[in-house]
C-alpha positions as CSV (number, residue, x, y, z in Angstrom):
1,M,31.9,-74.3,10.4
2,R,32.7,-71.3,12.5
3,I,30.3,-70.7,15.3
4,T,29.4,-67.1,16.0
5,S,29.7,-66.1,19.7
6,D,27.1,-64.2,21.6
7,T,29.4,-61.2,21.7
8,E,29.9,-61.2,18.0
9,C,26.1,-61.5,17.4
10,A,25.6,-58.5,19.7
11,A,28.2,-56.5,17.9
12,L,26.6,-57.4,14.5
13,T,23.2,-56.4,15.8
14,H,24.6,-53.2,17.1
15,D,26.3,-52.4,13.8
16,L,23.0,-53.0,11.9
17,L,21.1,-50.8,14.3
18,K,23.8,-48.1,14.0
19,G,23.5,-48.0,10.2
20,K,19.7,-47.9,10.3
21,C,19.7,-45.3,13.0
22,R,22.0,-43.0,11.1
23,F,19.9,-43.4,7.9
24,I,16.7,-42.6,9.8
25,A,18.1,-39.6,11.6
26,N,19.6,-38.1,8.4
27,Y,16.4,-38.8,6.5
28,A,14.2,-37.1,9.1
29,A,16.7,-34.1,9.2
30,A,16.5,-33.8,5.4
31,L,12.7,-33.7,5.5
32,L,12.8,-31.2,8.3
33,G,15.3,-29.0,6.4
34,C,13.2,-28.9,3.2
35,G,10.0,-27.7,5.0
36,A,8.1,-30.9,5.8
37,T,5.7,-30.9,8.7
38,C,6.5,-32.9,11.8
39,I,3.5,-35.2,11.2
40,R,4.7,-36.1,7.7
41,I,8.2,-36.8,9.1
42,E,6.8,-39.1,11.7
43,K,4.6,-41.1,9.2
44,N,7.5,-41.5,6.7
45,V,9.9,-42.6,9.4
46,K,7.4,-45.1,10.9
47,R,6.9,-46.6,7.4
48,I,10.7,-47.0,7.0
49,A,11.2,-48.4,10.5
50,E,8.5,-51.1,9.9
51,T,10.3,-52.1,6.8
52,F,13.7,-52.2,8.5
53,G,12.3,-54.3,11.4
54,V,13.1,-51.8,14.1
55,H,11.4,-49.5,16.6
56,V,12.1,-45.8,16.5
57,D,11.7,-43.2,19.3
58,M,12.3,-39.8,17.6
59,T,12.5,-36.3,19.0
60,L,12.0,-33.4,16.6
61,L,13.5,-30.1,17.6
62,P,13.8,-26.9,15.6
63,S,17.4,-27.4,14.7
64,H,18.0,-31.1,15.5
65,V,16.6,-34.6,15.1
66,I,17.3,-37.1,17.8
67,A,16.5,-40.8,16.9
68,V,16.7,-43.8,19.1
69,V,16.5,-47.2,17.2
70,W,15.7,-50.5,19.0
71,D,15.6,-54.0,17.7
72,M,12.2,-55.8,17.8
73,D,12.9,-57.3,21.2
74,Y,13.9,-54.0,22.7
75,T,17.3,-55.6,23.7
76,H,19.7,-53.4,21.8
77,S,19.5,-49.8,20.9
78,Y,21.5,-47.0,19.2
79,N,20.9,-43.3,19.2
80,C,21.9,-40.6,16.7
81,Q,21.5,-36.9,16.3
82,S,21.4,-35.0,13.0
83,K,21.0,-31.4,11.9
84,P,18.5,-30.4,9.2
85,I,20.0,-30.6,5.7
86,G,19.5,-27.7,3.4
87,G,17.5,-25.2,5.5
88,A,15.4,-23.8,2.6
89,I,11.9,-24.9,1.6
90,D,12.2,-27.3,-1.3
91,F,9.0,-29.0,-2.5
92,S,10.7,-31.2,-5.1
93,R,13.0,-32.7,-2.5
94,N,10.2,-33.0,0.0
95,I,8.2,-35.1,-2.5
96,A,11.2,-37.2,-3.6
97,L,12.0,-38.1,0.0
98,S,8.4,-39.0,0.7
99,K,8.4,-41.2,-2.4
100,L,11.6,-42.8,-1.1
101,S,9.8,-43.9,2.1
102,W,7.1,-45.6,0.0
103,Q,9.7,-47.2,-2.3
104,I,11.5,-48.6,0.8
105,A,8.2,-50.1,2.1
106,E,7.0,-51.5,-1.2
107,D,10.3,-52.8,-2.5
108,K,11.6,-53.9,0.9
109,L,14.9,-52.1,0.4
110,N,17.6,-52.6,3.0
111,Y,19.2,-49.5,4.6
112,V,22.3,-49.7,2.4
113,D,20.3,-49.5,-0.8
114,A,18.0,-46.9,0.7
115,A,21.0,-44.8,1.7
116,G,22.3,-44.8,-1.9
117,K,19.0,-43.6,-3.2
118,F,18.9,-41.0,-0.4
119,E,22.3,-39.6,-1.4
120,Q,21.1,-39.3,-5.0
121,I,18.1,-37.2,-3.9
122,L,20.4,-34.9,-1.9
123,L,22.8,-34.5,-4.8
124,K,20.0,-33.6,-7.2
125,P,20.1,-29.9,-8.1
126,R,17.3,-27.5,-7.3
127,L,15.0,-26.2,-10.0
128,N,16.6,-23.8,-12.4
129,K,16.7,-20.4,-10.7
130,W,15.7,-18.5,-13.8
131,L,12.7,-20.7,-14.2
132,V,11.8,-20.1,-10.6
133,L,12.3,-16.3,-11.0
134,T,10.1,-16.2,-14.1
135,L,7.3,-18.3,-12.6
136,T,7.4,-16.3,-9.3
137,S,7.1,-13.0,-11.1
138,I,4.2,-14.2,-13.2
139,A,2.4,-15.7,-10.2
140,N,2.8,-12.5,-8.1
141,A,1.6,-10.3,-11.0
142,S,-1.4,-12.6,-11.3
143,F,-2.3,-11.9,-7.7
144,C,-2.4,-8.2,-8.6
145,R,-4.8,-8.9,-11.4
146,L,-6.8,-11.2,-9.2
147,F,-7.3,-8.4,-6.6
148,G,-8.5,-6.0,-9.2
149,G,-5.4,-4.3,-10.4
150,D,-5.3,-2.9,-14.0
151,F,-2.8,-4.1,-16.6
152,N,-0.4,-1.3,-15.8
153,A,-0.4,-2.3,-12.2
154,V,0.2,-5.9,-13.3
155,G,3.2,-4.8,-15.3
156,I,4.6,-2.9,-12.4
157,V,4.2,-5.9,-10.0
158,L,5.8,-8.2,-12.6
159,F,8.9,-6.0,-12.9
160,A,9.0,-5.3,-9.1
161,T,8.9,-9.1,-8.3
162,L,11.5,-9.8,-11.0
163,L,14.0,-7.5,-9.5
164,G,13.1,-8.1,-5.9
165,F,13.3,-11.9,-6.2
166,L,16.5,-11.6,-8.1
167,V,18.0,-9.6,-5.2
168,K,16.9,-12.4,-2.9
169,Q,18.4,-15.1,-5.0
170,V,21.8,-13.3,-5.3
171,M,22.0,-12.5,-1.6
172,L,21.1,-16.0,-0.5
173,E,23.7,-17.4,-2.9
174,D,26.2,-15.2,-1.1
175,K,25.1,-16.7,2.3
176,I,23.7,-13.4,3.5
177,D,21.4,-13.7,6.4
178,V,17.8,-14.4,5.3
179,R,16.4,-11.6,7.5
180,I,18.7,-9.0,5.9
181,T,17.9,-10.5,2.5
182,T,14.1,-10.1,3.1
183,V,14.5,-6.4,4.1
184,A,16.6,-5.7,1.0
185,S,14.3,-7.6,-1.3
186,A,11.2,-6.0,0.0
187,F,12.8,-2.6,-0.2
188,V,13.7,-3.0,-3.9
189,A,10.3,-4.4,-4.8
190,S,8.4,-1.7,-2.9
191,V,10.4,1.1,-4.6
192,I,9.5,-0.2,-8.0
193,G,5.9,-1.0,-6.9
194,A,5.5,2.7,-5.9
195,S,6.1,3.8,-9.4
196,G,2.4,3.7,-10.1
197,Y,2.0,6.6,-7.5
198,L,5.1,8.4,-8.6
199,F,4.5,8.5,-12.3
200,G,0.7,8.1,-12.3
201,I,0.8,5.3,-14.8
202,S,-1.8,3.1,-13.1
203,G,-5.4,3.5,-12.0
204,T,-4.8,1.1,-9.1
205,P,-1.4,2.1,-7.7
206,E,-2.3,0.9,-4.2
207,L,-2.7,-2.7,-5.5
208,A,0.6,-2.5,-7.4
209,L,2.4,-1.4,-4.2
210,G,0.6,-3.9,-1.9
211,T,1.1,-7.0,-4.1
212,S,4.7,-6.1,-5.1
213,V,6.0,-7.8,-1.9
214,L,3.6,-10.7,-1.6
215,F,6.2,-13.1,-2.8
216,L,8.1,-12.6,0.4
217,V,5.2,-13.5,2.7
218,P,6.3,-16.7,4.7
219,G,3.1,-18.6,4.1
220,I,4.6,-22.1,4.4
221,P,6.2,-21.5,7.8
222,Y,2.8,-20.2,9.1
223,I,1.0,-23.3,7.7
224,N,3.6,-25.7,9.1
225,S,3.4,-24.0,12.4
226,G,-0.3,-24.6,12.6
227,S,0.1,-28.2,11.5
228,D,2.8,-28.9,14.1
229,L,0.7,-27.2,16.8
230,F,-2.3,-29.5,16.2
231,A,0.1,-32.5,16.0
232,G,1.5,-31.7,19.5
233,H,5.0,-30.6,18.4
234,Y,4.9,-27.3,20.3
235,L,8.6,-26.5,20.1
236,C,8.7,-26.8,16.4
237,S,5.4,-25.0,16.0
238,M,6.6,-22.0,18.1
239,S,10.0,-22.0,16.4
240,R,8.4,-21.9,12.9
241,F,5.8,-19.3,14.0
242,I,8.5,-17.0,15.5
243,Q,10.6,-17.4,12.4
244,A,7.6,-16.5,10.2
245,V,6.8,-13.5,12.3
246,I,10.4,-12.2,12.2
247,L,10.4,-12.6,8.4
248,T,7.1,-10.7,8.2
249,I,8.6,-7.9,10.3
250,C,11.6,-7.8,8.0
251,L,9.2,-7.6,5.0
252,S,7.4,-4.7,6.6
253,L,10.6,-2.9,7.3
254,G,11.7,-3.2,3.7
255,L,8.3,-2.0,2.5
256,C,8.3,1.0,4.9
257,G,11.8,1.9,3.8
258,G,10.8,1.9,0.2
259,M,7.8,4.1,0.9
260,L,9.9,6.5,2.9
261,L,12.4,6.7,0.1
262,M,9.6,7.5,-2.4
263,Q,8.2,10.1,0.0
264,M,4.9,8.4,0.3
265,K,2.5,8.9,3.2
266,F,1.5,5.9,5.3
267,F,-2.0,7.2,5.9
């Protein structure tokens, strides 16, 4: 029987820590990239670390995740840095990754099997863009009706959202900056939304114009910013808040541009 030396045992332990650390860092980065809050990331990672039999010290930054993994005796450690994967809010991926953390804990999966399931989640395609386009248009039109808009205004908002969101999808697919995309999308939606004023086809044209760009409001970044603030993750909180403010400004620029083109008065 071959006796394993202390050096070989240390190397084996280090390799195990290395694999677990890489998985945890990439997992946390994927959650951060799809729009999860910092507190959710911490809870999921803690659940996984307990199953893997390691301690994790993790630093969440706006554009990086830094993870340090220790063995149970705090004798060996390994650190890894990972960038957020994706970069766009994706609720389905967020939910799938959270379910994975519970599956790891309940089924006692090792990091190799967990990594295989993790890759399957990353390779899973996003929701059909035409379905998203249709549902977003209906939802935004429903807001118009909810706020008291007549059915002509609802129709205007439906069409405005349809074209505005389509512009957003096409520009993002072409890797155009999200800020420029927001300005262009708001501009297109506001021009169509102003048709109630231009043609007098609605009794509530102000609601048609106001709700035509609601689909661009960065509500999730604002909510996540507040959650991170209360959880003590001030850097991520401020980063998300500033990002949301910038997108709101871009939305306003596009809306103002559409109103100017349609020769509408601001007051």
